[in-house]
TIGUKE-850725 format. One record per residue (C-alpha): x, y, z. Coordinates in Angstrom, 1 decimal, m for minus. Example, Ala and Ser with C-alpha at 12.3 -4.5 7.8 and 13.67 -1.06 7.14 Angstrom:
! residues 2
> 12.3:m4.5:7.8
> 13.7:m1.1:7.1
***
This chain:
! residues 138
> 144.3:66.0:87.6
> 143.7:69.0:89.8
> 142.6:71.2:86.7
> 140.1:68.5:85.8
> 138.5:68.7:89.2
> 138.3:72.4:89.0
> 136.5:72.2:85.9
> 134.0:69.7:87.1
> 133.5:71.7:90.2
> 132.8:74.9:88.1
> 130.4:72.9:85.7
> 128.1:72.0:88.8
> 128.4:75.4:90.5
> 127.4:77.5:87.4
> 123.6:76.4:87.4
> 123.5:76.8:91.1
> 124.8:80.6:90.8
> 122.5:81.3:87.8
> 119.5:80.1:89.9
> 120.5:82.3:92.9
> 121.0:85.3:90.9
> 117.9:84.9:88.9
> 119.7:85.0:85.6
> 117.8:84.1:82.7
> 114.0:84.8:83.5
> 112.5:87.8:82.0
> 109.5:87.4:84.3
> 112.0:88.6:87.4
> 112.1:91.9:85.4
> 108.8:92.6:83.9
> 105.2:91.4:85.2
> 103.7:89.4:82.3
> 100.0:89.9:81.2
> 98.8:86.5:80.4
> 95.5:84.9:79.4
> 92.6:86.8:80.6
> 93.7:87.4:84.3
> 94.2:90.6:85.8
> 97.7:91.8:86.9
> 98.6:94.4:89.2
> 101.7:96.5:88.5
> 103.1:99.9:90.3
> 103.6:102.9:88.2
> 107.0:104.8:88.3
> 105.5:107.1:90.8
> 104.0:103.8:92.9
> 100.4:104.1:91.7
> 98.8:100.6:91.4
> 97.4:100.0:88.1
> 95.2:96.7:87.3
> 95.6:95.4:83.6
> 93.5:92.7:82.2
> 93.0:91.5:78.4
> 89.5:92.0:77.3
> 89.9:88.3:75.9
> 93.1:86.1:76.0
> 96.1:87.7:74.4
> 96.2:86.3:70.6
> 98.0:87.0:67.5
> 96.3:90.1:66.0
> 94.3:92.7:67.4
> 93.7:92.8:71.3
> 92.0:95.1:73.9
> 93.3:95.6:77.3
> 91.3:96.9:80.3
> 93.0:99.5:82.7
> 91.8:100.4:86.0
> 93.1:102.7:88.8
> 92.6:102.7:92.5
> 89.3:104.8:93.7
> 90.1:108.4:94.3
> 93.4:108.5:92.0
> 93.5:111.2:89.6
> 95.0:109.2:86.8
> 94.6:108.8:82.8
> 96.2:106.8:80.1
> 97.6:109.2:78.0
> 99.7:106.9:75.5
> 100.1:103.2:74.7
> 102.9:101.6:72.9
> 104.1:98.0:72.1
> 107.4:97.1:71.1
> 109.0:93.6:70.4
> 112.5:94.2:72.0
> 113.8:91.0:70.4
> 113.4:92.2:67.0
> 113.6:96.0:67.6
> 110.1:96.8:66.0
> 106.9:98.1:67.2
> 103.1:98.0:66.5
> 100.9:100.7:65.4
> 99.3:103.0:68.0
> 96.1:101.7:69.5
> 92.9:103.7:70.3
> 92.6:104.7:74.2
> 88.9:104.9:75.3
> 87.7:106.4:78.8
> 85.1:104.3:80.3
> 82.2:105.7:82.2
> 83.5:104.2:85.3
> 86.9:106.2:85.1
> 88.6:103.1:83.7
> 90.2:102.6:80.2
> 90.0:100.4:77.5
> 93.1:100.2:75.0
> 91.5:98.8:71.7
> 93.0:97.6:68.4
> 96.3:96.8:70.1
> 97.7:94.9:67.0
> 100.4:92.3:68.2
> 101.4:90.9:64.8
> 104.0:88.4:65.6
> 104.4:85.7:68.4
> 106.7:86.2:71.2
> 107.4:88.6:73.8
> 106.3:92.2:73.5
> 106.6:95.1:75.9
> 103.5:97.2:76.5
> 104.3:100.7:77.6
> 101.6:103.0:79.1
> 102.2:106.6:79.4
> 100.1:107.9:82.2
> 99.2:111.3:83.8
> 98.9:111.1:87.5
> 97.9:114.3:89.3
> 99.0:116.2:86.2
> 102.4:114.6:86.2
> 103.8:112.1:83.8
> 104.2:108.5:84.8
> 104.3:105.3:83.0
> 103.8:101.3:83.4
> 105.8:98.8:81.6
> 104.4:95.1:81.3
> 105.4:92.0:79.2
> 102.9:90.3:77.0
> 103.5:87.0:75.6
> 101.8:86.3:72.2
> 101.1:82.5:71.3
***
C-alpha cells in the first residue's frame, strides 16, 4: 500500500517539477522569430540585434531585416539555417547591406515546416560574433 501511495505522489509531482525547471520548452533556450514582428536578441558579445521578417515567415523563400544600435560598428558576415530535428541545412542566402547601415538577408529558403535555427555570423569592431534565433515555419 505504501508503494502505491509513493507512485501516486510521484505522478503528481513530476509535472510540477518539469514546470519549475522549464523543461520541454525550446522558447526558454532560443528567442523565436515569428510572424512579421521584430525580435531583439543579444549577440555573444552582448550587442543587441533587431531581426524582423520582411513578410511573415513561410515555407520557401524568406527575407529577414537585420538592424544594429546606432554607433555600432557591426556587420552581418554569414547566415546559415539548420533544422536540428532532421540534421539538415538550407542553401546560403544572399546578404545585402542597406544604405541606412542595416542588412537584408534574402533568399533564405526554409523548405520544410518545423523549427529552424538561424545563425548570423557577425563582425563587431573587427571581432567575430554571432546571434542564434529559432524560426518556426508553418
